[in-house]
C-alpha positions in Angstrom: 8.8 32.8 20.4 7.5 32.5 16.9 10.8 32.0 15.4 11.0 28.8 18.1 7.7 27.7 17.1 8.9 28.0 13.1 11.8 26.3 14.1 10.0 23.3 15.9 7.9 22.9 12.7 10.8 23.0 10.6 13.1 20.8 12.4 10.0 18.1 12.7 9.8 18.0 9.1 13.1 17.6 8.4 13.2 14.9 11.2 10.2 13.0 9.2 12.1 12.7 6.1 12.5 9.0 7.2 9.0 7.7 5.2 10.2 9.7 2.3 13.4 8.4 2.3 12.0 4.7 2.6 10.0 4.3 -0.4 11.4 0.6 -0.3 8.2 -0.6 0.2 6.3 1.4 -2.8 9.5 0.2 -4.7 8.5 -3.1 -4.2 5.4 -3.5 -6.4 6.3 -7.4 -6.5 2.9 -8.2 -5.1 1.4 -5.8 -7.8 3.3 -7.3 -10.4 2.2 -10.8 -8.9 -1.8 -10.8 -10.0 -1.3 -14.4 -10.2 -4.0 -15.0 -7.6 -6.2 -12.2 -9.1 -5.5 -13.6 -12.3 -6.9 -17.1 -10.9 -10.8 -16.5 -10.9 -11.0 -20.3 -11.3 -13.3 -20.3 -7.8 -15.3 -17.4 -9.2 -15.5 -19.3 -12.4 -17.2 -22.4 -10.9 -20.6 -21.2 -9.6 -21.8 -24.6 -10.5 -22.2 -25.6 -6.9 -24.2 -22.4 -6.2 -26.1 -23.0 -9.5 -27.0 -26.7 -8.3 -27.7 -25.4 -4.9 -30.9 -23.5 -6.6 
């Protein structure tokens, strides 16, 4: 019975390399390479309206 459990655990791990084999999302740092939006602190740099409201 122990062997069966071990085999079952091994097969589960062996059957779940799909996520490891699909680093496509991890290999797509396109979003990370496009910090254009993050580089646009224009809105953050314009607290003029907030300052005027004070």
